[in-house]
FILO-205721 format. One record per residue: y, x, z of N, C-alpha, C in turn; chain; residue in one letter; residue number from 1. Coordinates in pm, 1 decimal, decimal comma. Each point is the difference from the previous one (the first is absolute). Example, Ala and Ser with C-alpha at 12.3 -4.5 7.8 and 13.67 -1.06 7.14 Angstrom:
REM FILO-205721
node nyy:-569,0 nxx:1319,0 nzz:780,0 cayy:119,0 caxx:-89,0 cazz:0,0 cyy:120,0 cxx:90,0 czz:0,0 mol:A type:A seq:1
node nyy:105,0 nxx:-35,0 nzz:-72,0 cayy:119,0 caxx:82,0 cazz:6,0 cyy:109,0 cxx:-77,0 czz:73,0 mol:A type:S seq:2
This chain:
REM FILO-205721
node nyy:525,4 nxx:-2664,5 nzz:-966,1 cayy:-52,0 caxx:-8,3 cazz:17,8 cyy:-75,6 cxx:-40,4 czz:158,9 mol:A type:L seq:1
node nyy:-95,0 nxx:54,7 nzz:66,3 cayy:14,3 caxx:-58,7 cazz:110,7 cyy:-14,0 cxx:82,0 czz:155,3 mol:A type:T seq:2
node nyy:50,1 nxx:13,1 nzz:118,5 cayy:-39,1 caxx:113,2 cazz:93,8 cyy:-116,2 cxx:11,1 czz:-1,2 mol:A type:A seq:3
node nyy:-30,8 nxx:186,5 nzz:40,2 cayy:-114,2 caxx:-10,7 cazz:11,4 cyy:-82,1 cxx:-9,2 czz:188,2 mol:A type:A seq:4
node nyy:-67,9 nxx:-33,4 nzz:2,9 cayy:21,3 caxx:-16,2 cazz:187,3 cyy:-73,2 cxx:130,6 czz:51,4 mol:A type:K seq:5
node nyy:81,4 nxx:88,3 nzz:88,7 cayy:-68,4 caxx:119,0 cazz:57,3 cyy:-70,9 cxx:-10,8 czz:100,4 mol:A type:A seq:6
node nyy:-139,4 nxx:49,5 nzz:-54,9 cayy:-83,2 caxx:30,2 cazz:121,2 cyy:-36,7 cxx:135,5 czz:56,1 mol:A type:D seq:7
node nyy:40,0 nxx:75,8 nzz:90,5 cayy:-50,3 caxx:132,4 cazz:71,3 cyy:-111,3 cxx:19,9 czz:-57,9 mol:A type:S seq:8
node nyy:-100,0 nxx:-81,0 nzz:49,7 cayy:-132,1 caxx:33,1 cazz:-24,5 cyy:11,1 cxx:83,1 czz:-151,1 mol:A type:A seq:9
node nyy:-9,9 nxx:-121,2 nzz:-67,6 cayy:12,3 caxx:89,9 cazz:-134,5 cyy:55,9 cxx:72,9 czz:-117,2 mol:A type:E seq:10
node nyy:124,1 nxx:47,3 nzz:71,9 cayy:89,1 caxx:89,5 cazz:20,5 cyy:-95,7 cxx:118,9 czz:41,9 mol:A type:G seq:11
node nyy:-49,9 nxx:12,6 nzz:170,6 cayy:-73,9 caxx:80,2 cazz:-5,4 cyy:-111,7 cxx:102,4 czz:-92,1 mol:A type:A seq:12
node nyy:-47,4 nxx:-94,4 nzz:-22,0 cayy:-116,9 caxx:14,0 cazz:-155,5 cyy:31,9 cxx:59,8 czz:-69,8 mol:A type:K seq:13
node nyy:191,8 nxx:-5,0 nzz:-57,5 cayy:-15,0 caxx:-6,8 cazz:-158,3 cyy:94,4 cxx:246,2 czz:83,2 mol:A type:V seq:14
node nyy:-1,9 nxx:-3,7 nzz:137,6 cayy:116,8 caxx:90,2 cazz:35,1 cyy:-139,1 cxx:121,6 czz:-47,2 mol:A type:F seq:15
node nyy:-70,0 nxx:-82,8 nzz:132,3 cayy:-163,5 caxx:89,8 cazz:43,6 cyy:-50,9 cxx:-3,6 czz:-230,9 mol:A type:A seq:16
node nyy:18,0 nxx:-56,1 nzz:-58,0 cayy:-126,0 caxx:83,5 cazz:-82,3 cyy:161,9 cxx:53,7 czz:-102,9 mol:A type:K seq:17
node nyy:135,1 nxx:-19,6 nzz:-83,8 cayy:63,3 caxx:58,9 cazz:-38,0 cyy:61,6 cxx:67,5 czz:55,6 mol:A type:H seq:18
node nyy:78,7 nxx:61,2 nzz:111,1 cayy:106,5 caxx:76,0 cazz:72,7 cyy:-56,3 cxx:83,5 czz:80,8 mol:A type:C seq:19
node nyy:-111,8 nxx:1,8 nzz:133,5 cayy:19,1 caxx:18,8 cazz:74,5 cyy:-85,7 cxx:176,9 czz:2,1 mol:A type:A seq:20
node nyy:-44,4 nxx:4,7 nzz:-127,6 cayy:-12,1 caxx:131,5 cazz:-12,0 cyy:85,1 cxx:103,9 czz:-17,1 mol:A type:A seq:21
node nyy:151,7 nxx:-41,8 nzz:9,0 cayy:90,9 caxx:65,8 cazz:-46,2 cyy:146,6 cxx:-69,4 czz:117,0 mol:A type:C seq:22
node nyy:20,0 nxx:-114,9 nzz:16,8 cayy:49,0 caxx:-46,8 cazz:90,7 cyy:-75,3 cxx:-25,6 czz:151,7 mol:A type:H seq:23
node nyy:138,9 nxx:8,6 nzz:60,7 cayy:0,0 caxx:-21,5 cazz:178,0 cyy:38,9 cxx:-111,1 czz:-2,5 mol:A type:K seq:24
node nyy:-85,0 nxx:-108,4 nzz:75,1 cayy:114,2 caxx:-84,1 cazz:94,4 cyy:-45,9 cxx:-26,2 czz:153,3 mol:A type:I seq:25
node nyy:45,9 nxx:54,2 nzz:87,0 cayy:-40,1 caxx:0,6 cazz:125,4 cyy:-124,7 cxx:140,9 czz:14,8 mol:A type:G seq:26
node nyy:-114,8 nxx:-20,1 nzz:75,4 cayy:-77,9 caxx:91,3 cazz:-4,2 cyy:-127,0 cxx:-11,1 czz:-94,8 mol:A type:D seq:27
node nyy:89,3 nxx:-74,3 nzz:-125,0 cayy:-187,1 caxx:-18,0 cazz:-112,4 cyy:80,3 cxx:58,0 czz:-97,5 mol:A type:T seq:28
node nyy:-66,0 nxx:109,1 nzz:-110,9 cayy:34,4 caxx:49,7 cazz:-116,7 cyy:29,1 cxx:103,9 czz:15,4 mol:A type:G seq:29
node nyy:15,6 nxx:33,3 nzz:-107,9 cayy:102,1 caxx:181,8 cazz:-48,3 cyy:91,1 cxx:98,9 czz:38,0 mol:A type:G seq:30
node nyy:-13,2 nxx:72,9 nzz:16,8 cayy:188,9 caxx:73,6 cazz:-24,3 cyy:8,9 cxx:71,0 czz:-101,3 mol:A type:K seq:31
node nyy:-61,0 nxx:-76,0 nzz:-122,2 cayy:51,9 caxx:135,8 cazz:-183,0 cyy:172,4 cxx:-106,8 czz:-17,3 mol:A type:I seq:32
node nyy:14,7 nxx:-168,2 nzz:15,2 cayy:52,9 caxx:-13,9 cazz:-23,3 cyy:111,0 cxx:-52,1 czz:127,2 mol:A type:A seq:33
node nyy:112,3 nxx:-45,0 nzz:43,0 cayy:102,9 caxx:-40,4 cazz:-3,9 cyy:-101,2 cxx:-151,4 czz:60,4 mol:A type:P seq:34
node nyy:17,4 nxx:-1,4 nzz:160,5 cayy:-22,7 caxx:-122,5 cazz:100,4 cyy:71,7 cxx:-77,4 czz:-11,4 mol:A type:Q seq:35
node nyy:-124,5 nxx:-111,4 nzz:-34,3 cayy:75,6 caxx:-157,7 cazz:-40,9 cyy:25,5 cxx:-92,9 czz:117,5 mol:A type:L seq:36
node nyy:75,0 nxx:52,6 nzz:132,8 cayy:20,8 caxx:-38,0 cazz:146,1 cyy:131,6 cxx:-106,1 czz:-36,7 mol:A type:D seq:37
node nyy:31,4 nxx:-145,5 nzz:-10,8 cayy:175,2 caxx:11,3 cazz:-29,7 cyy:78,2 cxx:-43,9 czz:-160,6 mol:A type:G seq:38
node nyy:-184,4 nxx:35,0 nzz:-52,2 cayy:38,6 caxx:-48,4 cazz:-156,3 cyy:64,6 cxx:-98,6 czz:-50,1 mol:A type:V seq:39
node nyy:-20,8 nxx:-73,1 nzz:73,1 cayy:68,9 caxx:-131,5 cazz:-42,4 cyy:149,6 cxx:-24,1 czz:20,6 mol:A type:G seq:40
node nyy:89,3 nxx:81,4 nzz:71,1 cayy:175,9 caxx:-13,3 cazz:41,8 cyy:29,0 cxx:90,1 czz:-116,7 mol:A type:V seq:41
node nyy:-74,7 nxx:4,4 nzz:-133,3 cayy:68,4 caxx:59,8 cazz:-143,7 cyy:50,8 cxx:-116,8 czz:-104,5 mol:A type:R seq:42
node nyy:-45,4 nxx:-102,9 nzz:46,4 cayy:-10,3 caxx:-112,9 cazz:-100,9 cyy:-50,8 cxx:14,2 czz:-98,1 mol:A type:G seq:43
node nyy:-29,1 nxx:-188,3 nzz:-61,4 cayy:-82,3 caxx:25,5 cazz:-34,4 cyy:25,0 cxx:126,9 czz:-171,1 mol:A type:A seq:44
node nyy:85,9 nxx:-27,0 nzz:-33,3 cayy:86,1 caxx:46,9 cazz:-118,1 cyy:-22,9 cxx:174,0 czz:-21,6 mol:A type:E seq:45
node nyy:-29,3 nxx:37,6 nzz:110,4 cayy:-39,2 caxx:148,9 cazz:30,2 cyy:-137,9 cxx:18,4 czz:14,2 mol:A type:R seq:46
node nyy:-91,8 nxx:-56,3 nzz:77,2 cayy:-137,6 caxx:3,2 cazz:56,0 cyy:-77,9 cxx:-45,0 czz:-182,5 mol:A type:L seq:47
node nyy:91,0 nxx:-52,3 nzz:-75,0 cayy:-85,7 caxx:-54,3 cazz:-124,6 cyy:9,7 cxx:102,2 czz:-114,9 mol:A type:L seq:48
node nyy:151,4 nxx:69,5 nzz:21,9 cayy:-16,5 caxx:100,0 cazz:-26,0 cyy:-86,4 cxx:150,8 czz:41,6 mol:A type:E seq:49
node nyy:32,1 nxx:16,0 nzz:129,2 cayy:-110,7 caxx:79,1 cazz:39,0 cyy:-146,7 cxx:81,3 czz:-25,2 mol:A type:D seq:50
node nyy:-84,4 nxx:-224,0 nzz:-54,3 cayy:-108,3 caxx:-34,4 cazz:12,3 cyy:-21,8 cxx:-23,2 czz:-154,7 mol:A type:V seq:51
node nyy:93,3 nxx:-72,5 nzz:-69,1 cayy:-36,1 caxx:78,1 cazz:-176,0 cyy:62,5 cxx:126,9 czz:-54,8 mol:A type:L seq:52
node nyy:62,6 nxx:95,5 nzz:78,8 cayy:61,2 caxx:113,4 cazz:-131,8 cyy:-30,1 cxx:150,1 czz:172,9 mol:A type:D seq:53
node nyy:-98,6 nxx:-5,6 nzz:90,6 cayy:-25,2 caxx:95,1 cazz:60,9 cyy:168,9 cxx:100,4 czz:42,1 mol:A type:P seq:54
node nyy:-64,5 nxx:59,7 nzz:-157,2 cayy:49,6 caxx:166,7 cazz:-41,7 cyy:112,7 cxx:-8,0 czz:-22,7 mol:A type:N seq:55
node nyy:106,6 nxx:-118,4 nzz:51,1 cayy:149,9 caxx:37,1 cazz:-60,2 cyy:27,0 cxx:38,8 czz:82,5 mol:A type:R seq:56
node nyy:-0,3 nxx:-16,9 nzz:208,2 cayy:25,0 caxx:-11,2 cazz:73,1 cyy:-54,0 cxx:163,8 czz:52,6 mol:A type:N seq:57
node nyy:-27,6 nxx:33,1 nzz:-30,2 cayy:-83,7 caxx:110,3 cazz:94,1 cyy:35,8 cxx:84,1 czz:82,7 mol:A type:V seq:58
node nyy:8,9 nxx:-25,5 nzz:140,5 cayy:40,5 caxx:92,3 cazz:54,6 cyy:-11,8 cxx:108,0 czz:40,2 mol:A type:D seq:59
node nyy:62,1 nxx:123,3 nzz:19,1 cayy:-8,1 caxx:169,3 cazz:-15,2 cyy:-142,2 cxx:50,6 czz:74,3 mol:A type:Q seq:60
node nyy:-33,4 nxx:-128,5 nzz:155,4 cayy:-116,9 caxx:84,2 cazz:34,9 cyy:-68,8 cxx:-40,4 czz:-37,6 mol:A type:A seq:61
node nyy:-49,9 nxx:-79,6 nzz:-115,4 cayy:-152,9 caxx:-110,8 cazz:-32,7 cyy:0,1 cxx:109,0 czz:-169,8 mol:A type:F seq:62
node nyy:111,5 nxx:105,6 nzz:-85,4 cayy:-31,5 caxx:44,7 cazz:-88,2 cyy:-119,9 cxx:111,9 czz:19,1 mol:A type:R seq:63
node nyy:-81,2 nxx:3,1 nzz:-107,0 cayy:-91,0 caxx:104,3 cazz:34,7 cyy:32,6 cxx:136,5 czz:-73,1 mol:A type:A seq:64
node nyy:-28,3 nxx:71,1 nzz:76,2 cayy:32,9 caxx:132,6 cazz:-29,6 cyy:-112,2 cxx:80,4 czz:-112,2 mol:A type:R seq:65
node nyy:7,0 nxx:50,2 nzz:-67,1 cayy:-84,4 caxx:93,1 cazz:-135,2 cyy:17,2 cxx:187,0 czz:-22,5 mol:A type:S seq:66
node nyy:-140,3 nxx:35,4 nzz:94,4 cayy:73,8 caxx:119,1 cazz:-83,1 cyy:-115,7 cxx:128,7 czz:-22,2 mol:A type:I seq:67
node nyy:35,4 nxx:39,6 nzz:-53,1 cayy:-140,6 caxx:82,1 cazz:-64,9 cyy:-38,4 cxx:140,2 czz:65,8 mol:A type:T seq:68
node nyy:-123,3 nxx:-27,4 nzz:33,2 cayy:-67,4 caxx:118,8 cazz:59,6 cyy:22,7 cxx:171,6 czz:-42,3 mol:A type:T seq:69
node nyy:-22,6 nxx:100,1 nzz:14,2 cayy:-25,4 caxx:187,4 cazz:-16,2 cyy:-142,4 cxx:-26,9 czz:-132,8 mol:A type:S seq:70
node nyy:-73,7 nxx:-78,1 nzz:53,1 cayy:-158,9 caxx:-5,9 cazz:-79,6 cyy:13,7 cxx:-149,2 czz:-132,5 mol:A type:D seq:71
node nyy:157,5 nxx:-36,1 nzz:-2,0 cayy:-4,9 caxx:-80,4 cazz:-83,9 cyy:-57,9 cxx:-154,7 czz:20,7 mol:A type:D seq:72
node nyy:22,2 nxx:-35,9 nzz:153,0 cayy:-78,3 caxx:-142,1 cazz:20,6 cyy:164,6 cxx:-65,5 czz:16,8 mol:A type:R seq:73
node nyy:-37,0 nxx:-79,8 nzz:-50,1 cayy:184,1 caxx:-153,1 cazz:49,9 cyy:-82,8 cxx:-75,4 czz:129,6 mol:A type:T seq:74
node nyy:119,9 nxx:18,6 nzz:49,3 cayy:-87,1 caxx:-70,6 cazz:154,7 cyy:85,1 cxx:-124,4 czz:-4,8 mol:A type:V seq:75
node nyy:1,0 nxx:-104,2 nzz:51,4 cayy:167,4 caxx:-128,5 cazz:-39,8 cyy:-48,0 cxx:2,6 czz:179,7 mol:A type:T seq:76
node nyy:103,6 nxx:-82,7 nzz:25,4 cayy:-50,8 caxx:-68,1 cazz:140,7 cyy:140,1 cxx:-11,5 czz:89,8 mol:A type:A seq:77
node nyy:46,9 nxx:-64,5 nzz:117,1 cayy:63,5 caxx:-112,1 cazz:69,4 cyy:83,8 cxx:142,1 czz:116,4 mol:A type:L seq:78
node nyy:95,5 nxx:21,9 nzz:34,4 cayy:49,1 caxx:63,6 cazz:107,7 cyy:57,1 cxx:-96,3 czz:115,8 mol:A type:M seq:79
node nyy:-145,8 nxx:10,8 nzz:65,9 cayy:2,5 caxx:-106,1 cazz:121,0 cyy:108,8 cxx:143,6 czz:78,0 mol:A type:L seq:80
node nyy:60,7 nxx:-111,5 nzz:146,0 cayy:128,9 caxx:44,4 cazz:79,0 cyy:-132,6 cxx:-34,9 czz:98,1 mol:A type:R seq:81
node nyy:-18,6 nxx:116,4 nzz:112,7 cayy:-91,6 caxx:-80,7 cazz:142,5 cyy:94,9 cxx:53,6 czz:103,2 mol:A type:V seq:82
């Protein structure tokens, strides 16, 4: 295998297309999933695990909660800290 060449512009496109709806880097992206600032310090093995099996280690703050209302509607949401 040959090593891939890092390209920050291509990485930004991938982030915008696949990640930014939920994740945030700096001031770009959503607040549904953990911020990705500093994700590189986790190491290659942990980073691959997080990408390939994202549900393996979900922080409590990002687990969805479901409730059923008195009129039998089910609502699923994240409890955001403000």
